[in-house]
N, C-alpha and C positions, 0 to 999 in steps of 0.2 A: 807751192807757195800755202796751200791748203793748212799744210802742218804746220807752218810758221804763223797762220792765222789762228789756230787753234792753240799753240803754245802763248800767243799775245793774249787771247781771251782768257785762258788759265792765268797769264800773269796780272791781267786787269782786274779779273774778279775770285781770284784765288781765296777761300776761307781760310783765316788763322790756322784751322786746326789741320787742314790739308797742307798747308805750306811747308815744304822741306827747308833745313837749314840754307841749302844752295838756293832754293827758290827766292827764299827770304833776302840773299845777299844781291841775287839777279834783281829782284823790286828795288832794292836799296840802291843799285848803279843804276837802275833807269831811271830812279827817281831825280839823279844828279846829273844824268847824261843830256846833255843840250844838242839838239838837231840843229844842223848848218846847212846853208847852200852850197858851202864850198866841199863838206862832205859829200852832199847829193851829188853835185856834180862830177866828184871822184867815183862814186859808185856808178853813176849812170855811164860813164867813160869806161869803167871796167866792164860793165855787163855788155856794152857793145862790143867791145875788144873779145870777151869772153864768147859771144854769140858767133862771132866773125872767125875766130879761130875753131870754134865747133863745127861751123859748116865746111871747113877746108879736111876734118877728119874724115876717113874712108868709112868708117862705120857709120856715122852720122850722114853721109851723103847715100849710103846703102838703106838707112832707115827712112830718109826722104823719099827716095826712089820707091820704096816698098809701100809707103803712104799713099803716093800717087797712083801706084799700080792697083791697090786694094779698093781704093776710090773708083778707078776706072771700071774695075770689076764689078763692084757694088752697083754702079750705074746701070751697066750693061744688064745686070739682075733685074732691074726694074721693068725693062721692057720684053725680057726674054726668061724663060725658066733655065735654070743653071744646068749644066751637064754634071755628070758626076766627076769628070776630070777638071772642070771648072771650080766647082764647088770643093775638091781637094786641094787644088791650086790656092784657092782663096785661104782656106783652114792653113795650108803650109806657110803663106806669106804671113798671114797673122802670127801664127807661133813663132816664126823668126824676127817678126817686128818686135813682138813682147820680150823675147830673148834679148834682142840688142836694146830696149829701152831700160830693160832691169839692170842690164851689164853696165850701161853708159849712164845713168842716171845718178843724182845725187839725193839720196834718199833721207829724209829727216824724220822719218815717223817715229824712231824710238829717241829722238833728242827731248830731252826733258828741262834742260838748262841752255844758257847762252856758250858756256864752257863745250857743252855736247855739241852744239851746232856747230861752233869752231871747230871742235876735234873732227867732225864730219867733213866739214869745207875743206879743213887740212889735207885731207886723203883724196881730194879731186883737183890733181894739178891742173887742168886747164883753167879752174876758177881762180886759184891760187896765185897762178903766174898773171893773170888780168888784174887782180887786186893788188900784187906787188908793183907792176907797171905804174899804179896810181898811189903807192907809197900807203897803202892799206894793208893791214893784216887779216886774217880769217877772223879773228875775234873782234877786231873794230867792225868789219862789217857785219857779222851777226849781232853785236851790240847796236849799231845803227839800226839795222833793218826790223830787229824787236824794238827798239824805241820808235821808229816809225809806223810801226803797227799797231802798238800798244797805242799811241797818240791818235793816230788815224780811227781806231775802235771807238775812242773815248770822244773824239770830235764827232762823229758819226752819229754816237748816241745822244751826244749833246744837244746836236742840231735837230735831232727828232723829237727831242723832249722825254727821252726814255731815260736821261742820266742827269741828276741836279749836282750832285757832288762828284769830283774826280776821285776814283777810287786811290787807296793808298798806294804809293810807287809809282804814280803817274805825274811827271813833270808837266806842270800848268803851262810853262814857256812852250814846250813841244807842243801841245794841243793848239795854243794860240799860233805857232808856226805853220802846223797843219791847215788850219783855217785860213791863214792869210795868203799861203801858196797852193791852195786848191786847185787852180785851173793848171797851174805848171805842173803838180804834182800826177793830177789826172792824164795831163799829155805823155807825160813820161812813161808813166805807168801802162797806158796803151802801146808806146812805142816798144817797151820791154815784152809786153805780150806777143807782139807782132815779131819782134827778134827771136823770142825762145820758140816760135812755132817751127 
């Protein structure tokens, strides 16, 4: 999510000299894209399906068990000095967990455009399957998420008084939509955070 936020910030405040042709195309697309509750509910259902399916995956179950075991061992270390064997066991578990997370995660670190995001999502079958069940493509999902993040950032800056005018490429209707649906969006975002743990 941090990478998506960074991309949204770049799209929100990108100086003209730094904007690439595809970045300009993304800004143009986002300026005309309209957020809706219907799409939000599709994304919400897809995220819930995705999380449920991921929890059935043996590697995800292994990662969850490793996280619990690491937490228990670290708690034990609060009260007693770890033995060499316990320290080695902790390091091995952390290394295995890191390997699982790197292998099983959807990494957007080098996604520079909506098309890049969509291509990365397309290579992650569990999410693609969940989106397809809701009639969404990877690109539609990427565009919706970018528009929501961009409008959310603009709305937050506007509310705090840091932003007087919306940056180029920001759809004012989306900022208004974010502000009008703040409570429901916060509730949904919290639920997504819990689902993805």
